[in-house]
C-alpha positions in Angstrom: 0.0 0.0 0.0 1.1 3.5 -0.8 2.4 5.4 2.3 2.0 9.1 2.1 5.0 11.3 2.5 5.1 13.7 5.4 4.6 17.4 4.6 8.1 18.2 5.9 9.7 15.6 3.6 7.7 16.9 0.6 8.7 20.5 1.4 12.4 19.6 1.7 12.4 17.6 -1.6 10.7 20.6 -3.3 13.2 23.0 -1.9 16.3 21.0 -2.9 15.0 20.3 -6.4 14.0 23.9 -6.9 17.5 25.2 -5.8 19.1 23.0 -8.4 16.8 23.9 -11.2 16.8 27.6 -10.3 20.5 27.8 -10.3 20.4 26.3 -13.8 17.9 28.8 -14.9 19.8 31.7 -13.4 23.0 30.6 -15.2 21.1 30.3 -18.5 19.5 33.7 -18.2 22.9 35.2 -17.4 24.6 33.4 -20.3 21.8 34.6 -22.8 21.3 38.1 -21.6 24.5 39.0 -19.7 22.7 40.6 -16.8 23.4 39.1 -13.4 20.7 41.1 -11.5 18.0 40.0 -14.0 19.2 36.4 -13.8 19.1 36.5 -10.0 15.5 37.9 -9.9 14.3 35.3 -12.4 16.0 32.5 -10.4 14.6 33.7 -7.1 11.0 34.1 -8.4 11.1 30.8 -10.1 12.3 29.1 -6.9 9.5 30.4 -4.7 6.7 29.9 -7.2 7.8 26.4 -8.1 8.2 25.3 -4.5 4.7 26.4 -3.7 3.2 24.8 -6.8 5.1 21.5 -6.2 3.9 21.4 -2.5 0.3 21.9 -3.5 0.5 19.4 -6.4 2.1 16.8 -4.2 -0.5 17.2 -1.4 -3.7 17.8 -3.4 -5.0 14.4 -2.7 -4.9 15.0 1.0 -7.1 18.1 0.5 -9.6 16.4 -1.8 -9.6 12.7 -0.8 -12.7 11.0 0.2 -13.0 7.3 1.3 -15.9 5.4 -0.1 -17.1 1.9 0.3 -16.6 -0.8 -2.4 -20.4 -0.6 -3.0 -20.1 3.1 -3.8 -17.1 2.5 -6.1 -19.4 0.1 -8.0 -22.1 2.8 -8.2 -19.5 5.3 -9.5 -18.4 2.8 -12.2 -22.0 2.1 -13.2 -22.8 5.8 -13.5 -19.6 6.3 -15.5 -20.2 3.5 -18.0 -23.9 4.5 -18.5 -25.5 1.5 -16.8 -27.6 3.9 -14.7 -28.9 6.0 -17.7 -30.5 8.5 -17.6 -28.6 9.1 -14.3 -25.2 10.7 -14.9 -24.3 11.7 -11.3 -25.3 10.9 -7.8 -28.8 12.1 -6.8 -29.3 15.1 -4.7 -31.9 15.2 -1.9 -34.7 16.4 -4.2 -34.2 13.6 -6.7 -33.9 11.0 -4.0 -37.3 12.2 -2.5 -38.9 12.2 -6.0 -37.6 8.6 -6.7 -38.6 7.4 -3.2 -42.1 8.7 -3.2 -43.0 9.0 -6.9 -40.8 6.4 -8.6 -39.8 9.1 -11.1 -36.4 10.3 -12.3 -36.7 13.1 -14.8 -39.9 11.5 -16.3 -38.4 8.0 -16.3 -39.8 5.2 -14.1 -37.0 4.8 -11.5 -37.2 3.0 -8.1 -33.6 3.0 -6.8 -32.1 6.1 -5.1 -28.4 6.3 -6.0 -26.7 8.4 -3.4 -23.2 9.1 -2.1 -23.6 9.3 1.6 -21.0 11.6 3.3 -20.6 11.7 7.0 -20.8 14.9 9.0 -17.2 14.4 10.1 -16.0 14.3 6.4 -18.0 17.4 5.6 -16.5 19.2 8.6 -13.0 18.0 7.8 -13.2 19.4 4.2 -15.2 22.5 5.4 -18.1 21.7 3.1 -21.2 23.6 4.0 -24.6 22.1 3.6 -28.1 23.7 3.6 
């Protein structure tokens, strides 16, 4: 199983890699334009911007991850491959109520509510607001 890197390790890897690539960029800018001050500014800006973007890129799954059951993974696959047509996404509360009480999904006879239940803890963790 994949073991997630610590934020500190990710940050240190980003910094060391960025220093190497930024020095290369600085040298190239100096060689092409002959201006050391411009080369230094480009190198410094590149370093900070790329460290930040690498850190975000490497940790995006921790900000957006959501654990789902094997059953819900099957539902996702069925929605994606069209087996639940006319359904093309999980139902919201209004559609669930319509299916449960009227057996109707957008004018089609439908008896199974297809939902993605998310616990209040997960909503709170990801700061998702609900009505």
